[in-house]
Every structure is written in C-alpha cells, then in structure tokens.
PyMOL CGO cylinders between C-alpha atoms (Angstrom):
from pymol import cmd
from pymol.cgo import CYLINDER

trace = [
    CYLINDER, 3.42, -8.37, 32.02, 2.46, -6.31, 28.98, 0.3, 1, 1, 1, 1, 1, 1,
    CYLINDER, 2.46, -6.31, 28.98, 3.61, -7.62, 25.59, 0.3, 1, 1, 1, 1, 1, 1,
    CYLINDER, 3.61, -7.62, 25.59, 4.93, -4.79, 23.40, 0.3, 1, 1, 1, 1, 1, 1,
    CYLINDER, 4.93, -4.79, 23.40, 4.38, -4.83, 19.67, 0.3, 1, 1, 1, 1, 1, 1,
    CYLINDER, 4.38, -4.83, 19.67, 7.66, -4.73, 17.67, 0.3, 1, 1, 1, 1, 1, 1,
    CYLINDER, 7.66, -4.73, 17.67, 6.67, -1.41, 16.06, 0.3, 1, 1, 1, 1, 1, 1,
    CYLINDER, 6.67, -1.41, 16.06, 6.06, 0.13, 19.51, 0.3, 1, 1, 1, 1, 1, 1,
    CYLINDER, 6.06, 0.13, 19.51, 9.53, -0.68, 20.80, 0.3, 1, 1, 1, 1, 1, 1,
    CYLINDER, 9.53, -0.68, 20.80, 11.78, 2.34, 21.28, 0.3, 1, 1, 1, 1, 1, 1,
    CYLINDER, 11.78, 2.34, 21.28, 14.26, 2.96, 18.50, 0.3, 1, 1, 1, 1, 1, 1,
    CYLINDER, 14.26, 2.96, 18.50, 15.98, 5.93, 20.12, 0.3, 1, 1, 1, 1, 1, 1,
    CYLINDER, 15.98, 5.93, 20.12, 15.81, 7.84, 23.36, 0.3, 1, 1, 1, 1, 1, 1,
    CYLINDER, 15.81, 7.84, 23.36, 15.65, 11.63, 23.55, 0.3, 1, 1, 1, 1, 1, 1,
    CYLINDER, 15.65, 11.63, 23.55, 18.97, 11.78, 25.38, 0.3, 1, 1, 1, 1, 1, 1,
    CYLINDER, 18.97, 11.78, 25.38, 20.69, 9.70, 22.67, 0.3, 1, 1, 1, 1, 1, 1,
    CYLINDER, 20.69, 9.70, 22.67, 19.45, 12.01, 19.94, 0.3, 1, 1, 1, 1, 1, 1,
    CYLINDER, 19.45, 12.01, 19.94, 20.53, 15.01, 22.02, 0.3, 1, 1, 1, 1, 1, 1,
    CYLINDER, 20.53, 15.01, 22.02, 24.05, 13.57, 22.25, 0.3, 1, 1, 1, 1, 1, 1,
    CYLINDER, 24.05, 13.57, 22.25, 24.24, 12.95, 18.50, 0.3, 1, 1, 1, 1, 1, 1,
    CYLINDER, 24.24, 12.95, 18.50, 22.93, 16.42, 17.62, 0.3, 1, 1, 1, 1, 1, 1,
    CYLINDER, 22.93, 16.42, 17.62, 25.32, 18.02, 20.13, 0.3, 1, 1, 1, 1, 1, 1,
    CYLINDER, 25.32, 18.02, 20.13, 28.25, 16.25, 18.45, 0.3, 1, 1, 1, 1, 1, 1,
    CYLINDER, 28.25, 16.25, 18.45, 27.09, 17.40, 15.01, 0.3, 1, 1, 1, 1, 1, 1,
    CYLINDER, 27.09, 17.40, 15.01, 26.67, 21.00, 16.23, 0.3, 1, 1, 1, 1, 1, 1,
    CYLINDER, 26.67, 21.00, 16.23, 30.11, 20.90, 17.86, 0.3, 1, 1, 1, 1, 1, 1,
    CYLINDER, 30.11, 20.90, 17.86, 31.69, 19.51, 14.67, 0.3, 1, 1, 1, 1, 1, 1,
    CYLINDER, 31.69, 19.51, 14.67, 30.04, 22.25, 12.61, 0.3, 1, 1, 1, 1, 1, 1,
    CYLINDER, 30.04, 22.25, 12.61, 31.35, 24.88, 15.02, 0.3, 1, 1, 1, 1, 1, 1,
    CYLINDER, 31.35, 24.88, 15.02, 34.83, 23.33, 14.89, 0.3, 1, 1, 1, 1, 1, 1,
    CYLINDER, 34.83, 23.33, 14.89, 34.85, 23.55, 11.08, 0.3, 1, 1, 1, 1, 1, 1,
    CYLINDER, 34.85, 23.55, 11.08, 33.84, 27.22, 11.29, 0.3, 1, 1, 1, 1, 1, 1,
    CYLINDER, 33.84, 27.22, 11.29, 36.56, 27.90, 13.90, 0.3, 1, 1, 1, 1, 1, 1,
    CYLINDER, 36.56, 27.90, 13.90, 39.22, 26.08, 11.85, 0.3, 1, 1, 1, 1, 1, 1,
    CYLINDER, 39.22, 26.08, 11.85, 38.35, 27.80, 8.56, 0.3, 1, 1, 1, 1, 1, 1,
    CYLINDER, 38.35, 27.80, 8.56, 38.08, 31.21, 10.25, 0.3, 1, 1, 1, 1, 1, 1,
    CYLINDER, 38.08, 31.21, 10.25, 41.47, 30.73, 11.88, 0.3, 1, 1, 1, 1, 1, 1,
    CYLINDER, 41.47, 30.73, 11.88, 42.91, 29.70, 8.52, 0.3, 1, 1, 1, 1, 1, 1,
    CYLINDER, 42.91, 29.70, 8.52, 41.52, 32.87, 6.91, 0.3, 1, 1, 1, 1, 1, 1,
    CYLINDER, 41.52, 32.87, 6.91, 42.80, 35.05, 9.72, 0.3, 1, 1, 1, 1, 1, 1,
    CYLINDER, 42.80, 35.05, 9.72, 40.89, 35.48, 12.93, 0.3, 1, 1, 1, 1, 1, 1,
    CYLINDER, 40.89, 35.48, 12.93, 42.84, 38.18, 14.71, 0.3, 1, 1, 1, 1, 1, 1,
    CYLINDER, 42.84, 38.18, 14.71, 42.82, 41.93, 14.73, 0.3, 1, 1, 1, 1, 1, 1,
    CYLINDER, 42.82, 41.93, 14.73, 45.16, 43.54, 12.23, 0.3, 1, 1, 1, 1, 1, 1,
    CYLINDER, 45.16, 43.54, 12.23, 46.38, 47.13, 11.98, 0.3, 1, 1, 1, 1, 1, 1,
    CYLINDER, 46.38, 47.13, 11.98, 43.42, 48.10, 9.79, 0.3, 1, 1, 1, 1, 1, 1,
    CYLINDER, 43.42, 48.10, 9.79, 40.75, 46.22, 11.76, 0.3, 1, 1, 1, 1, 1, 1,
    CYLINDER, 40.75, 46.22, 11.76, 39.43, 42.69, 12.04, 0.3, 1, 1, 1, 1, 1, 1,
    CYLINDER, 39.43, 42.69, 12.04, 40.64, 40.08, 9.58, 0.3, 1, 1, 1, 1, 1, 1,
    CYLINDER, 40.64, 40.08, 9.58, 38.09, 38.24, 7.45, 0.3, 1, 1, 1, 1, 1, 1,
    CYLINDER, 38.09, 38.24, 7.45, 37.76, 35.32, 9.87, 0.3, 1, 1, 1, 1, 1, 1,
    CYLINDER, 37.76, 35.32, 9.87, 37.51, 37.39, 13.06, 0.3, 1, 1, 1, 1, 1, 1,
    CYLINDER, 37.51, 37.39, 13.06, 33.73, 37.38, 13.58, 0.3, 1, 1, 1, 1, 1, 1,
    CYLINDER, 33.73, 37.38, 13.58, 33.08, 33.90, 12.15, 0.3, 1, 1, 1, 1, 1, 1,
    CYLINDER, 33.08, 33.90, 12.15, 35.78, 32.55, 14.50, 0.3, 1, 1, 1, 1, 1, 1,
    CYLINDER, 35.78, 32.55, 14.50, 33.90, 33.75, 17.57, 0.3, 1, 1, 1, 1, 1, 1,
    CYLINDER, 33.90, 33.75, 17.57, 30.54, 32.62, 16.18, 0.3, 1, 1, 1, 1, 1, 1,
    CYLINDER, 30.54, 32.62, 16.18, 32.06, 29.17, 15.59, 0.3, 1, 1, 1, 1, 1, 1,
    CYLINDER, 32.06, 29.17, 15.59, 33.47, 29.23, 19.11, 0.3, 1, 1, 1, 1, 1, 1,
    CYLINDER, 33.47, 29.23, 19.11, 29.99, 29.99, 20.51, 0.3, 1, 1, 1, 1, 1, 1,
    CYLINDER, 29.99, 29.99, 20.51, 28.56, 27.13, 18.43, 0.3, 1, 1, 1, 1, 1, 1,
    CYLINDER, 28.56, 27.13, 18.43, 31.22, 24.78, 19.85, 0.3, 1, 1, 1, 1, 1, 1,
    CYLINDER, 31.22, 24.78, 19.85, 30.49, 25.92, 23.41, 0.3, 1, 1, 1, 1, 1, 1,
    CYLINDER, 30.49, 25.92, 23.41, 26.75, 25.39, 22.85, 0.3, 1, 1, 1, 1, 1, 1,
    CYLINDER, 26.75, 25.39, 22.85, 27.31, 21.90, 21.44, 0.3, 1, 1, 1, 1, 1, 1,
    CYLINDER, 27.31, 21.90, 21.44, 29.60, 21.02, 24.34, 0.3, 1, 1, 1, 1, 1, 1,
    CYLINDER, 29.60, 21.02, 24.34, 27.07, 22.27, 26.89, 0.3, 1, 1, 1, 1, 1, 1,
    CYLINDER, 27.07, 22.27, 26.89, 24.23, 20.26, 25.37, 0.3, 1, 1, 1, 1, 1, 1,
    CYLINDER, 24.23, 20.26, 25.37, 26.51, 17.23, 25.24, 0.3, 1, 1, 1, 1, 1, 1,
    CYLINDER, 26.51, 17.23, 25.24, 27.46, 17.66, 28.91, 0.3, 1, 1, 1, 1, 1, 1,
    CYLINDER, 27.46, 17.66, 28.91, 23.83, 18.11, 30.00, 0.3, 1, 1, 1, 1, 1, 1,
    CYLINDER, 23.83, 18.11, 30.00, 22.84, 15.04, 28.03, 0.3, 1, 1, 1, 1, 1, 1,
    CYLINDER, 22.84, 15.04, 28.03, 25.62, 12.97, 29.57, 0.3, 1, 1, 1, 1, 1, 1,
    CYLINDER, 25.62, 12.97, 29.57, 24.30, 13.89, 33.02, 0.3, 1, 1, 1, 1, 1, 1,
    CYLINDER, 24.30, 13.89, 33.02, 20.83, 12.61, 32.01, 0.3, 1, 1, 1, 1, 1, 1,
    CYLINDER, 20.83, 12.61, 32.01, 22.07, 9.52, 30.16, 0.3, 1, 1, 1, 1, 1, 1,
    CYLINDER, 22.07, 9.52, 30.16, 21.19, 6.96, 32.84, 0.3, 1, 1, 1, 1, 1, 1,
    CYLINDER, 21.19, 6.96, 32.84, 18.10, 8.65, 34.28, 0.3, 1, 1, 1, 1, 1, 1,
    CYLINDER, 18.10, 8.65, 34.28, 16.18, 10.00, 31.26, 0.3, 1, 1, 1, 1, 1, 1,
    CYLINDER, 16.18, 10.00, 31.26, 14.31, 7.19, 29.51, 0.3, 1, 1, 1, 1, 1, 1,
    CYLINDER, 14.31, 7.19, 29.51, 11.97, 9.35, 27.38, 0.3, 1, 1, 1, 1, 1, 1,
    CYLINDER, 11.97, 9.35, 27.38, 11.47, 7.86, 23.93, 0.3, 1, 1, 1, 1, 1, 1,
    CYLINDER, 11.47, 7.86, 23.93, 12.33, 10.02, 20.93, 0.3, 1, 1, 1, 1, 1, 1,
    CYLINDER, 12.33, 10.02, 20.93, 10.95, 7.64, 18.31, 0.3, 1, 1, 1, 1, 1, 1,
    CYLINDER, 10.95, 7.64, 18.31, 9.56, 4.13, 18.20, 0.3, 1, 1, 1, 1, 1, 1,
    CYLINDER, 9.56, 4.13, 18.20, 10.51, 1.54, 15.59, 0.3, 1, 1, 1, 1, 1, 1,
    CYLINDER, 10.51, 1.54, 15.59, 7.26, 1.74, 13.61, 0.3, 1, 1, 1, 1, 1, 1,
    CYLINDER, 7.26, 1.74, 13.61, 7.34, 5.49, 12.92, 0.3, 1, 1, 1, 1, 1, 1,
    CYLINDER, 7.34, 5.49, 12.92, 11.11, 5.38, 12.36, 0.3, 1, 1, 1, 1, 1, 1,
    CYLINDER, 11.11, 5.38, 12.36, 10.62, 2.67, 9.74, 0.3, 1, 1, 1, 1, 1, 1,
    CYLINDER, 10.62, 2.67, 9.74, 8.04, 4.86, 7.96, 0.3, 1, 1, 1, 1, 1, 1,
    CYLINDER, 8.04, 4.86, 7.96, 10.48, 7.78, 7.91, 0.3, 1, 1, 1, 1, 1, 1,
    CYLINDER, 10.48, 7.78, 7.91, 13.30, 5.57, 6.61, 0.3, 1, 1, 1, 1, 1, 1,
    CYLINDER, 13.30, 5.57, 6.61, 11.05, 4.23, 3.82, 0.3, 1, 1, 1, 1, 1, 1,
    CYLINDER, 11.05, 4.23, 3.82, 10.93, 7.79, 2.50, 0.3, 1, 1, 1, 1, 1, 1,
    CYLINDER, 10.93, 7.79, 2.50, 14.37, 9.07, 3.58, 0.3, 1, 1, 1, 1, 1, 1,
    CYLINDER, 14.37, 9.07, 3.58, 16.59, 6.33, 2.14, 0.3, 1, 1, 1, 1, 1, 1,
    CYLINDER, 16.59, 6.33, 2.14, 15.13, 6.41, -1.41, 0.3, 1, 1, 1, 1, 1, 1,
    CYLINDER, 15.13, 6.41, -1.41, 15.22, 10.21, -1.32, 0.3, 1, 1, 1, 1, 1, 1,
    CYLINDER, 15.22, 10.21, -1.32, 18.94, 10.16, -0.47, 0.3, 1, 1, 1, 1, 1, 1,
    CYLINDER, 18.94, 10.16, -0.47, 19.48, 7.65, -3.28, 0.3, 1, 1, 1, 1, 1, 1,
    CYLINDER, 19.48, 7.65, -3.28, 17.54, 9.95, -5.64, 0.3, 1, 1, 1, 1, 1, 1,
    CYLINDER, 17.54, 9.95, -5.64, 19.72, 12.94, -4.76, 0.3, 1, 1, 1, 1, 1, 1,
    CYLINDER, 19.72, 12.94, -4.76, 22.87, 10.89, -5.36, 0.3, 1, 1, 1, 1, 1, 1,
    CYLINDER, 22.87, 10.89, -5.36, 21.51, 9.54, -8.65, 0.3, 1, 1, 1, 1, 1, 1,
    CYLINDER, 21.51, 9.54, -8.65, 20.79, 13.07, -9.88, 0.3, 1, 1, 1, 1, 1, 1,
    CYLINDER, 20.79, 13.07, -9.88, 24.54, 13.66, -9.78, 0.3, 1, 1, 1, 1, 1, 1,
    CYLINDER, 24.54, 13.66, -9.78, 25.30, 10.42, -11.64, 0.3, 1, 1, 1, 1, 1, 1,
    CYLINDER, 25.30, 10.42, -11.64, 22.53, 10.00, -14.23, 0.3, 1, 1, 1, 1, 1, 1,
    CYLINDER, 22.53, 10.00, -14.23, 20.77, 13.36, -14.28, 0.3, 1, 1, 1, 1, 1, 1,
    CYLINDER, 20.77, 13.36, -14.28, 17.56, 14.68, -12.82, 0.3, 1, 1, 1, 1, 1, 1,
    CYLINDER, 17.56, 14.68, -12.82, 15.13, 13.47, -15.47, 0.3, 1, 1, 1, 1, 1, 1,
    CYLINDER, 15.13, 13.47, -15.47, 16.00, 9.77, -15.44, 0.3, 1, 1, 1, 1, 1, 1,
    CYLINDER, 16.00, 9.77, -15.44, 16.36, 9.83, -11.65, 0.3, 1, 1, 1, 1, 1, 1,
    CYLINDER, 16.36, 9.83, -11.65, 12.96, 11.49, -11.25, 0.3, 1, 1, 1, 1, 1, 1,
    CYLINDER, 12.96, 11.49, -11.25, 11.31, 8.97, -13.56, 0.3, 1, 1, 1, 1, 1, 1,
    CYLINDER, 11.31, 8.97, -13.56, 12.70, 6.04, -11.59, 0.3, 1, 1, 1, 1, 1, 1,
    CYLINDER, 12.70, 6.04, -11.59, 12.04, 7.68, -8.20, 0.3, 1, 1, 1, 1, 1, 1,
    CYLINDER, 12.04, 7.68, -8.20, 8.43, 8.59, -8.95, 0.3, 1, 1, 1, 1, 1, 1,
    CYLINDER, 8.43, 8.59, -8.95, 7.70, 5.27, -10.65, 0.3, 1, 1, 1, 1, 1, 1,
    CYLINDER, 7.70, 5.27, -10.65, 9.15, 3.15, -7.85, 0.3, 1, 1, 1, 1, 1, 1,
    CYLINDER, 9.15, 3.15, -7.85, 7.52, 5.24, -5.14, 0.3, 1, 1, 1, 1, 1, 1,
    CYLINDER, 7.52, 5.24, -5.14, 4.13, 4.94, -6.79, 0.3, 1, 1, 1, 1, 1, 1,
    CYLINDER, 4.13, 4.94, -6.79, 4.52, 1.19, -7.29, 0.3, 1, 1, 1, 1, 1, 1,
    CYLINDER, 4.52, 1.19, -7.29, 6.12, 0.18, -4.00, 0.3, 1, 1, 1, 1, 1, 1,
    CYLINDER, 6.12, 0.18, -4.00, 4.61, 2.68, -1.57, 0.3, 1, 1, 1, 1, 1, 1,
    CYLINDER, 4.61, 2.68, -1.57, 1.38, 3.67, -3.33, 0.3, 1, 1, 1, 1, 1, 1,
    CYLINDER, 1.38, 3.67, -3.33, 0.71, 0.19, -4.72, 0.3, 1, 1, 1, 1, 1, 1,
    CYLINDER, 0.71, 0.19, -4.72, -0.26, 1.54, -8.14, 0.3, 1, 1, 1, 1, 1, 1,
    CYLINDER, -0.26, 1.54, -8.14, 0.07, -0.65, -11.22, 0.3, 1, 1, 1, 1, 1, 1,
    CYLINDER, 0.07, -0.65, -11.22, 3.39, -0.74, -13.05, 0.3, 1, 1, 1, 1, 1, 1,
    CYLINDER, 3.39, -0.74, -13.05, 1.77, 0.84, -16.11, 0.3, 1, 1, 1, 1, 1, 1,
    CYLINDER, 1.77, 0.84, -16.11, 0.40, 3.82, -14.17, 0.3, 1, 1, 1, 1, 1, 1,
    CYLINDER, 0.40, 3.82, -14.17, 3.62, 4.23, -12.18, 0.3, 1, 1, 1, 1, 1, 1,
    CYLINDER, 3.62, 4.23, -12.18, 5.84, 4.27, -15.27, 0.3, 1, 1, 1, 1, 1, 1,
    CYLINDER, 5.84, 4.27, -15.27, 3.41, 6.51, -17.17, 0.3, 1, 1, 1, 1, 1, 1,
    CYLINDER, 3.41, 6.51, -17.17, 3.26, 9.13, -14.41, 0.3, 1, 1, 1, 1, 1, 1,
    CYLINDER, 3.26, 9.13, -14.41, 7.04, 9.01, -13.85, 0.3, 1, 1, 1, 1, 1, 1,
    CYLINDER, 7.04, 9.01, -13.85, 7.67, 9.55, -17.56, 0.3, 1, 1, 1, 1, 1, 1,
    CYLINDER, 7.67, 9.55, -17.56, 4.98, 12.23, -17.87, 0.3, 1, 1, 1, 1, 1, 1,
    CYLINDER, 4.98, 12.23, -17.87, 6.42, 14.25, -14.98, 0.3, 1, 1, 1, 1, 1, 1,
    CYLINDER, 6.42, 14.25, -14.98, 9.97, 14.01, -16.31, 0.3, 1, 1, 1, 1, 1, 1,
    CYLINDER, 9.97, 14.01, -16.31, 9.04, 14.82, -19.92, 0.3, 1, 1, 1, 1, 1, 1,
    CYLINDER, 9.04, 14.82, -19.92, 6.91, 17.77, -18.76, 0.3, 1, 1, 1, 1, 1, 1,
    CYLINDER, 6.91, 17.77, -18.76, 9.73, 19.02, -16.53, 0.3, 1, 1, 1, 1, 1, 1,
    CYLINDER, 9.73, 19.02, -16.53, 12.22, 18.63, -19.38, 0.3, 1, 1, 1, 1, 1, 1,
    CYLINDER, 12.22, 18.63, -19.38, 10.02, 20.59, -21.77, 0.3, 1, 1, 1, 1, 1, 1,
    CYLINDER, 10.02, 20.59, -21.77, 9.33, 23.28, -19.18, 0.3, 1, 1, 1, 1, 1, 1,
    CYLINDER, 9.33, 23.28, -19.18, 12.90, 23.87, -18.03, 0.3, 1, 1, 1, 1, 1, 1,
    CYLINDER, 12.90, 23.87, -18.03, 15.13, 22.89, -20.95, 0.3, 1, 1, 1, 1, 1, 1,
    CYLINDER, 15.13, 22.89, -20.95, 13.01, 23.88, -23.94, 0.3, 1, 1, 1, 1, 1, 1,
    CYLINDER, 13.01, 23.88, -23.94, 10.69, 26.70, -22.88, 0.3, 1, 1, 1, 1, 1, 1,
    CYLINDER, 10.69, 26.70, -22.88, 12.56, 28.49, -20.08, 0.3, 1, 1, 1, 1, 1, 1,
    CYLINDER, 12.56, 28.49, -20.08, 16.07, 27.47, -21.26, 0.3, 1, 1, 1, 1, 1, 1,
    CYLINDER, 16.07, 27.47, -21.26, 17.12, 26.58, -17.71, 0.3, 1, 1, 1, 1, 1, 1,
    CYLINDER, 17.12, 26.58, -17.71, 19.59, 23.70, -17.78, 0.3, 1, 1, 1, 1, 1, 1,
    CYLINDER, 19.59, 23.70, -17.78, 19.21, 21.10, -15.05, 0.3, 1, 1, 1, 1, 1, 1,
    CYLINDER, 19.21, 21.10, -15.05, 21.65, 18.26, -14.28, 0.3, 1, 1, 1, 1, 1, 1,
    CYLINDER, 21.65, 18.26, -14.28, 21.67, 15.79, -17.16, 0.3, 1, 1, 1, 1, 1, 1,
    CYLINDER, 21.67, 15.79, -17.16, 23.17, 12.36, -17.58, 0.3, 1, 1, 1, 1, 1, 1,
    CYLINDER, 23.17, 12.36, -17.58, 24.22, 10.09, -20.40, 0.3, 1, 1, 1, 1, 1, 1,
    CYLINDER, 24.22, 10.09, -20.40, 20.73, 9.57, -21.83, 0.3, 1, 1, 1, 1, 1, 1,
    CYLINDER, 20.73, 9.57, -21.83, 20.12, 13.28, -22.35, 0.3, 1, 1, 1, 1, 1, 1,
    CYLINDER, 20.12, 13.28, -22.35, 23.62, 13.58, -23.84, 0.3, 1, 1, 1, 1, 1, 1,
    CYLINDER, 23.62, 13.58, -23.84, 22.74, 10.85, -26.37, 0.3, 1, 1, 1, 1, 1, 1,
    CYLINDER, 22.74, 10.85, -26.37, 19.64, 12.86, -27.30, 0.3, 1, 1, 1, 1, 1, 1,
    CYLINDER, 19.64, 12.86, -27.30, 21.75, 15.95, -27.92, 0.3, 1, 1, 1, 1, 1, 1,
    CYLINDER, 21.75, 15.95, -27.92, 20.98, 17.93, -24.76, 0.3, 1, 1, 1, 1, 1, 1,
]
cmd.load_cgo(trace, "trace")
C-alpha cells in the first residue's frame, strides 16, 4: 500500500468546491432579487421600474446557482477528483490570511503603517530576510508611497492614528 505524504493528501474535492461556489452564486442572486424587488421590479404605467431588469438577472443567477448545486449533488458520491491538496492549499493560505489581515488593518490603522508591517513581516517570515532589511524595505516603501501620494500628488489614502499625530 502506498504511503501518502501529508502535503499530498486532498484538502478539497472538485464537487465540494462546486457546491460552495453554487451556494455563493445563489446567495448573490438572491440579494440582487431582493434588492430589485424592494426598488420595484414590476412594470408601471410609464415602463419598467428601476429594479425590473436587475430582478430578472438576479433570478437567472439564482437559477444558475441552483442548477450547479443540483448537478454537484448528483456527483457528490461518485466524483472523487481532487481540487487542491493540502500542501498547495497551505501555500495559498500563507499568503491569503496575512493579506486579509492587511486589508482589515488598513481600515483600522491606515495604509502606511499596515503596509510597513505587512511588507516587513512577509520579507522576514516568508522571504527569510534579516530583520534589518525587512524593516528598512517596509519603511522605505511606505515613506515613498506617502511622499508620492500625500505630498506630491495630493491624493489622500486611508490614514490612522500615527499619521494623525504627525498632522496628516
């Protein structure tokens, strides 16, 4: 019997991902249908109301999601094709999770501090650069971006408490 490496073990099957995506598509369509109905999705005396066409587009999206879901349910027990193995999924998550954290931090502490921390930690933990080089590059990118956008082009980007203390 063949021994499988932990990183080669399946993390998700194609049919499972199909089911999840179908549910997301259906939910998106349902939001469109609901909001279109709320705006007015019928035909009035002077023509279609503002939600008329989006309502039917949302309905088509819901039907498509439901059809994919139904087809996937029929294949659930028989289709064993692997969508992603644990090793590659781990590599994606190593990038995805800090990126999501970065986007959230931009809202809380501003883009410049978030970018400095994000770049510095990525260089240190993923790239295995020294702390000095990682911090220096993170700071250099953020200071350069600040000068470029805030000072020279006068384009304000999201700022946090540190930039407020500096008067920006």
